[in-house]
C-alpha positions in Angstrom: -84.5 152.3 94.8 -87.5 153.2 97.0 -87.8 152.0 100.6 -91.5 151.3 100.0 -92.5 147.8 98.8 -95.9 149.1 97.5 -96.9 152.6 96.3 -100.4 153.4 95.2 -101.6 156.9 94.2 -105.2 157.9 93.4 -106.6 154.4 92.7 -110.2 154.5 91.4 -112.3 151.4 90.7 -115.7 151.7 89.1 -118.3 149.3 87.9 -120.7 150.2 85.0 -124.4 150.0 85.4 -127.0 148.8 82.9 -127.9 152.4 82.2 -124.3 153.3 81.3 -123.5 155.0 84.6 -120.4 154.3 86.5 -120.4 153.6 90.3 -117.1 154.2 91.9 -116.4 151.7 94.7 -112.9 153.0 95.4 -112.3 156.7 95.2 -108.8 158.2 95.3 -107.1 155.5 97.4 -103.5 156.3 98.1 -101.0 154.6 100.5 -97.4 153.3 100.8 -96.4 150.0 102.3 -92.9 149.2 103.7 -91.9 145.8 105.1 -94.5 146.1 107.8 -98.0 145.1 108.8 -100.6 147.5 107.5 -104.2 147.1 108.6 -107.2 148.2 106.5 -110.5 148.4 108.3 -114.0 149.6 107.5 -117.5 148.3 106.9 -118.4 145.7 104.2 -118.4 147.5 100.9 -115.9 150.2 101.8 -113.4 149.0 99.2 -110.9 147.1 101.3 -110.9 143.9 99.3 -111.2 145.6 96.0 -108.0 147.5 96.8 -106.1 144.3 97.4 -107.5 142.6 94.3 -106.5 145.7 92.2 -102.9 145.4 93.5 -102.8 141.7 92.5 -104.5 142.4 89.2 -107.4 140.0 89.7 -110.4 142.3 89.3 -113.1 141.2 86.9 -112.6 142.4 83.3 -115.6 144.7 83.5 -114.1 146.7 86.4 -112.9 150.2 85.4 -109.5 150.9 87.0 -107.7 154.2 86.9 -104.6 154.9 88.9 -101.8 157.5 88.8 -99.2 155.1 90.2 -99.2 151.5 91.3 -95.8 149.9 91.9 -94.5 146.8 93.7 -90.8 146.8 94.6 -90.1 149.5 92.0 -92.0 147.5 89.3 -94.6 149.6 87.6 -97.7 147.4 87.7 -99.5 149.6 85.2 -97.1 148.7 82.5 -96.5 145.0 83.2 -97.9 142.3 80.9 -100.6 139.8 82.0 -97.8 137.1 82.1 -95.6 139.2 84.3 -98.5 139.9 86.7 -99.2 136.1 86.9 -95.6 135.4 87.6 -95.6 137.9 90.5 -98.9 136.5 91.9 -97.5 133.0 91.8 -94.3 133.9 93.6 -93.6 137.3 95.1 -97.2 138.3 95.8 -100.0 136.3 97.5 -103.5 136.8 98.8 -105.3 134.8 101.5 -109.0 135.0 100.4 -111.8 135.4 102.9 -113.8 132.2 102.2 -111.9 129.0 101.4 -115.1 127.3 100.2 -115.0 129.5 97.1 -111.2 129.7 96.8 -110.1 126.1 96.9 -110.7 123.7 93.9 -113.6 121.5 95.0 -112.5 118.5 92.9 -108.8 118.5 93.9 -107.4 117.2 97.2 -106.1 120.1 99.3 -102.6 118.7 99.6 -102.1 118.6 95.9 -103.4 122.2 95.7 -100.5 123.2 98.0 -98.0 121.1 96.0 -99.2 122.8 92.8 -98.7 126.2 94.5 -95.1 125.2 95.4 -94.2 123.8 92.0 -95.5 126.8 90.0 -92.4 128.7 90.9 -90.0 125.7 90.6 -90.9 123.1 88.0 -87.7 121.2 88.6 -88.7 120.4 92.2 -89.9 116.8 92.6 -93.4 116.0 93.8 -91.9 114.2 96.7 -90.0 117.2 98.0 -93.0 119.5 97.3 -95.2 117.1 99.3 -92.8 117.2 102.2 -92.9 121.0 102.1 -96.7 121.0 102.0 -97.0 118.6 105.0 -94.5 120.7 107.0 -96.5 123.9 106.2 -99.8 122.2 107.2 -98.2 121.3 110.5 -96.9 124.9 110.8 -100.5 126.3 110.7 -101.4 123.8 113.5 -103.3 121.3 111.5 -103.4 117.9 113.3 -102.7 114.8 111.3 -101.4 116.7 108.3 -101.0 113.4 106.3 -104.8 112.8 106.7 -105.8 116.4 105.9 -103.4 116.3 102.8 -105.7 113.8 101.2 -109.0 115.4 101.9 -111.2 117.4 99.5 -112.3 121.0 100.5 -115.8 120.0 101.4 -114.5 117.6 104.0 -112.8 120.4 105.9 -114.3 122.6 108.6 -114.4 126.4 108.0 -111.4 127.0 110.3 -109.4 124.1 108.8 -110.1 125.3 105.3 -108.9 128.8 106.2 -105.7 127.3 107.6 -105.2 125.4 104.4 -105.5 128.6 102.4 -103.0 130.3 104.7 -100.6 127.4 104.2 -101.0 127.6 100.4 -100.0 131.3 100.5 -97.2 131.3 103.0 -95.4 128.2 101.8 -93.8 130.3 99.0 -92.8 133.0 101.5 -93.9 135.9 99.3 -92.6 139.4 99.6 -96.1 140.8 99.8 -99.1 139.0 101.4 -102.6 140.4 101.3 -104.7 138.7 104.0 -108.4 139.3 103.6 -110.1 138.3 107.0 -107.6 135.4 107.4 -108.7 134.6 110.9 -112.5 135.1 110.8 -113.3 131.4 111.0 -110.7 130.5 113.6 -111.1 130.2 117.4 -109.0 132.5 119.6 -106.2 130.0 120.3 -105.7 129.0 116.7 -106.0 132.7 115.6 -103.1 133.6 117.9 -101.0 130.8 116.4 -101.7 131.8 112.8 -100.9 135.4 113.5 -97.6 134.4 115.0 -96.8 132.7 111.7 -97.5 135.9 109.8 -95.6 137.9 112.3 -92.6 135.7 111.9 -92.7 136.0 108.1 -92.7 139.8 108.4 -89.9 140.0 110.8 -87.7 137.2 109.5 -88.2 137.6 105.8 -89.0 141.3 105.7 -92.4 140.6 104.1 -95.0 143.4 103.6 -98.4 142.4 105.0 -101.8 144.1 104.2 -104.2 142.8 106.8 -107.9 143.4 105.9 -110.2 143.0 108.8 -113.4 144.1 110.6 -111.8 143.4 114.0 -110.5 146.7 115.2 -109.1 145.3 118.5 -107.2 142.6 116.6 -105.8 145.1 114.1 -104.7 147.5 116.9 -102.8 144.7 118.6 -101.3 143.0 115.5 -100.6 145.7 112.9 -98.1 148.6 112.8 -100.4 151.1 111.0 -104.1 151.3 110.2 -106.0 152.8 107.2 -109.7 153.4 107.9 -111.9 153.3 104.8 -115.4 154.6 104.4 -117.3 154.6 101.1 -114.3 153.9 99.0 -111.7 156.3 100.4 -109.3 156.5 103.3 -110.7 158.8 106.0 -107.9 158.3 108.6 -104.4 156.8 108.8 -103.0 156.2 112.3 -100.5 154.1 114.2 -102.2 150.8 115.3 -101.2 151.2 118.9 -102.8 154.7 119.0 -106.1 153.6 117.4 -108.0 154.6 120.5 -106.8 158.1 119.9 -108.4 158.3 116.4 -110.1 161.6 115.6 -112.3 161.1 112.6 -116.0 160.6 113.7 -116.4 157.5 111.6 -113.4 155.8 113.3 -114.7 157.0 116.7 -118.1 155.6 115.8 -116.7 152.2 115.0 -114.7 152.1 118.2 -117.7 153.1 120.3 -119.8 150.2 118.8 -117.3 147.6 120.2 -118.7 145.8 123.2 -116.7 145.7 126.4 -116.9 143.2 129.2 -116.5 146.0 131.7 -118.7 148.4 129.9 -122.3 149.5 130.7 -125.3 147.2 130.1 -127.0 149.8 128.0 -127.4 149.0 124.2 -124.4 149.8 122.1 -124.7 153.1 120.2 -125.7 153.3 116.5 -123.2 154.9 114.2 -124.5 158.3 113.2 -123.3 159.0 109.6 -122.7 162.4 108.2 -123.1 163.5 104.5 -119.7 165.2 104.7 -117.9 161.8 105.1 -118.8 161.1 101.5 -116.9 164.1 100.2 -113.6 163.3 98.6 -110.6 164.1 100.7 -107.7 165.9 99.1 
């Protein structure tokens, strides 16, 4: 049995154009994930979210996916049936999506959506017990008056509260793998710290594997164990999170230099100077 929870080798994701051409959005993505916190950073469109969706099997049907190996806890995901993939997504694998406004059911109260997520994996559980679990989880993600929020519809939530409801829905099942796509982007600093502590506790107590997708390099360097830096659909650098400042690839260095500093100079921040060689596929 492998020590790695996830193994991906040479993942390629393309989308066909109207003229029959194929545009590759992910090119040769390879990585392994243990029971750790792995950060994936890069600009919008670099392929971060697509990689996570491919792992869960939720890409649109017109996407062209090719991969040499994609496994989860020694389960070959390239050979599993759609039903088996759905069962994994409902229990052992979860994903916190970036925008709760498009992820939550607009005509269903948020509390019942969490109850539904709980009972998918245990149909014998009563609605009363599932409701108590849902309320406890809402409280755990620092939502005040969980009873009141339980009965609200998604449009009645603020952006930050909606994001916390999404997090509650995913962590209530305590999955073995959680893919968090910008999970704290709508949260203020205090609540962000509290939510990250919940994810940290799941990783350490339950041995969960976490893929943390973000644009916030400083947050990733403090919270994650390792970092993958993506550019134009491929990984250009892999580095320990606490050594991110020592990154060598010019793209990573460029991203770091664009971060403002309260003690830095008052001059305008530098503009990232791209090089054509960055687009070349890495071995």
